[in-house]
N, C-alpha and C positions, 0 to 999 in steps of 0.2 A: 504493500500500500504506500509506504513512504520510501520513494526512491526517485533519483533523477536530480535535475537542477531547478532550483526555486529562486525567484527574484524577490528580495525584500523591498517592495516598491515604495518610492517616496510619496508623500502626500502633497499634492499641488495646491498652492495658495495664490489667490489674487486679492490684494488689499486685505491680507490676513484672514480671508474667508476661504473655505475649501472650494476649489474650482472643479465642480463635478463634470462640467462639459469637457474640460481638458483631461480629466481622469478617464472619462469614457474613451476618448481618443487613444490615450496611452494603453489602456487595457486591451483595446482592439489590436494594437500592434504587438503587445507582449503575447496576446492570445494566439497570434498567428505564427509564433516561433515554436521551437522544440522544448520550451520550458514545460516542466511537469506541473507547475503551479506557481503561486505567489504567496508571499507573506504580507498581510496588510496590517500595518502598525507594529512592525518590528522597530529596531533602532533607526533604520533609515526612513521610516515613516513618521519620525518625530513624535513617537508615542507619548512622551511626557508632556508635550505641548498641545495635545489634542484633548478636548473635553470629552467626558464620558458619553454624552448623547451624540456627539460627533462621531465617536468611535463606532457606535452601533449603526449609525447611518452609513458610515464608510464600508463596514463589513457587508451590510445588506446591498449597497450599491455595487460593490465589487462582485458579489455573487450573481447579481442580476446581469451584469455586463461582461462577465468573463466566461469563457467556454465551460460548459457543464462537465466536460470530460477532464478538466484540469482542476487541481485542488486549490482551495482557499484556506490558508492557515492564518489564524488571528493571533496577534500579539496581545496577551491579556494580563501580563504580570503587573501586579500592584504591590504596594508596600505592606499591606496587611493581608492575612489569609482570607478573611471574610470578603474584602473588596475584590480579590482575585477570583474567588469562587463566584461572586455575583456577576462580575464582568464576563467570565468564561461562559456562564449560562446564557447571558445576553448574546454573546458571540455565536453560540450554538443556535439560538433562536433566529439569528440573522442569516444563518446559512453556512457559517464556517464549519469546516470538517475536522479541524484539529486546532489546538491552542499551543502556541509557543510561549513559554512562561519564563521570564527572566527572574533571577534571584532577587528577593528583597534586600536592600543594601544600605538604606539610610543609617540604620544602627548596625553598621557592618561589624563592629567589635563584638556584638552579640550573635552574629550569624555564623556560628561554628557549625560543623557538620551535623550535629544532632538537631539543631534548630532548622537547618535547611531540609534535612530529611523529613522532619515532621511537617514542615510547610508543604513540600511537594506531595507527600502522602495524603494530607488533608485535602489539598486541591484535587488530586486525582480521584480520591474517594467520592468527591461531590461533582465532578465534571461529567456532563453528558457526552462529551467528545474526547477523543484521545489527547493525551498531554505529551508535549515534547519539552524536555528540559532545555534551558538556554544558558550556556556558560559564556559570559561576556566580561572577563576580568578588566578589560580596558575601560568599561563604563561603570561596573559595579565595585571594582576594587576587591572582588572576591573570586576565588577559583574553586570550581567544583572538582574535587579530587576523584581519581579513579575508584578508590574504595567506596566513596559515597555513591557514585553512579552505579557501581556494581550492586549495591544494596537496593537502590531504587529501580533498577531495570527489572526486578522480579515482580513489581506491581503490575497487575494486568492492564491497567489503564495508562501506564507510562510507556510510551512506544518508541521513544528515541531521544536524541540529544543533538542540538546544534552547538558545536564547540568552536568558539571564536578565539581561543587562547593563543593559537599559533604554535602551540607546543606539540610537535608531531610525536614526540616520545609519549606524552600523556595520552594523546589520541590513540596511539598504538596500544597502550596499556588498557584503555577502555575497550577497544575492539577485541583484545585478548580475553577480557573478562565477561563480556555481555553475550547473550544468546545471538544466534545468527539472525533472528527476525527482529532484533532491536536495531533501529535505524540510527546509525551515527552519521552526522552530516558535517562536512567541512564548513566552517563559518566564514571563510574568506577564500577568494580565488587564488591568493598567494600560495596556498598549500593544498589546492584542490587535488592535483595529481598524486602527491605523496599520500594523502588521506585515502584516495580511491585505491591505490595500489595495496594499501594495508587492509582494505576491506570496507571502507566507508560506502554507504548506500547512495551518496550524492553530495550536493552542496547547496547551501543557502547563501548567496553571494551578492554583494553590492554590485560587482562588475557584471552580473547577469542582467541587470537593468539596461546596461549600455551595450554589452557585447554578448547577448544571450546565446547566439549561435556558436560563438567560439567556445563558451563555457560548456555548452551541450556537446560540442564536438570532442572536447577533452574527455568528457564522461563516456561517450560512446567508444572512442579509440581505446581507452584503458580497458573497458569491458570486452573489447575485441582482441586485447593483447597487443595492440599496435603502439607500443610504448615510445618508440622513437618519434613517431608523428605527434603523439600526445605531448611529449616533452618539448618539442619545438613550439607548439602553441602555448603551453604553460609558461615557457620563458618569455614569449612575446607579450603576454598580458600582465606581467609583473609590474611594470611601470604604471600602466593605466590603473591597475588595482590600487596601488599605493596612492595615486593622486585622488581617487574618489573615495578613499577610506581614511587611512591614517594621516595623510598630509593635509587634505582640504575638507575632509568630512562630507556631511550631507550637502553643504553648499556647493562643494566641488562636484558631487554626483549630479546635482540638479543642473549645474552649468553644463556638464557634459551632455546631459539629455537634451538641453536646448540646442546644442551644436549638431546633434544628429537627427533632429526633426521631431523628437518628442517634446512634451512640455515639462520643463523642470521648474522654472520660476524661482522665487526667493524662499529661503527658509522662514519659518515663523519666528518672530521676535521672542526672546532676545538674541537668537542666533543671527549672525550677520552674513551677507553674501560675500563672495570672494571678489578680488579686484581684477583689473585688466591683465596684469602681469601673470597672475595665477591662471586666468582663462587661456592665455596664450600657451602656457605650459601644457594645459589639458588638450587644447586644440592640436598642438604639434604631435602629441602622442596619439590622438585619434586619427590624424592623418597618416601616421606611420602604420597604423593597423588597417587603413582603408575604410574607416568607419564614417568619415566625413565626405 
């Protein structure tokens, strides 16, 4: 059920309001690619900046305007267990088929493995849709350890993990310890191929918004055992991935989308857009890949 390449899509804004017309156009283009699905309101969707009623509207809109044979995963993680359960139920009612849940992290000093384990078990117990763990140390300041994931993978409603740590050793240890049907996803295109070679089921990648076909091609080539071809593409997208993630973030990702004919627009405040010099950096890289 959970395999392939997913794009964690940005939320388009015009004058701080969600631009549903532009989102519909974007969804039509992503829907025509080889993506297995999308994540709506993951980190790249600016989830913390979107109100709860807006989130529910976004999930329902995406489900209505995205191909039915492709999956909608909702980012529903909140700081409290009860809020996460409430939002996950609303996402299910809106048509989401799974929930990607980031670890609560405001009181990170208290979020040791026992607290995180109880949080995810409580959410999974009460979720009407499958739960995917979301390990994002860069945003949360917390890392989900392989022993924690090993314990959680036995819950019948916890079906996988998106690991954005970039630690391929840790990802390999998780893959060693979990059942074959537990979906481990690379959380960045920067280590997509290494994760796939070790047994990951796919990737949830910011770069898949901009270069979905290249990311899907890596996935297919690895599964066909064509490692040399996959390696060439993997190397070619490293710079683009860096520009739209670690270096320029969501604002850089949105600028890249504008350059290739999607609508990216501006991030919601207080985030700021990137400048002209940064845009030229992105444009040059897109040109190198033949995407502009």
